[in-house]
C-alpha positions, 0 to 999 in steps of 0.5 A: 500499500505504501509504494502504491501511495508513493507512486501516485504522489510521484506520478501527480507531482510530475504531472503538476511539474509538466503542466507548469512548464508547458503554460508559460511556452503555450502563453508565449506563443499568444498574444493579447488581441483588443477589439476582435472579441465579440460580445461575451467572449473576451478573455480576462480582464477587459477594461472598466465595467468588466471583471473577467472572461466573457464580460464584454458588452459589445461586439469588438469592444476596443478595451476587451482583449482575446488571446490568439496565436502570436503574430496574427493579431493585426491581420484579424478583423476589427469593426471598431478599430481605426486601421479595421484590424485588431490592435496590441493595446486597448484603443 
């Protein structure tokens, strides 16, 4: 029984460690893109009047962001941006 508990503990610890290593690598391949999320589909922290994910009130809200693959933000459509494309900062 002791070996089973030890094995389970080691397996769980390894899984947690691998997740912690993978998360920063995945996040590094993404960027925040403002003005591309549809209402209620933004990722966290969408500015004043919103608290977190899914709280944007309008489509293409200028202070609401969505995580997108790095390098693609300014190619995405934004109907509220002066350029017509997503922005790397709130506008």
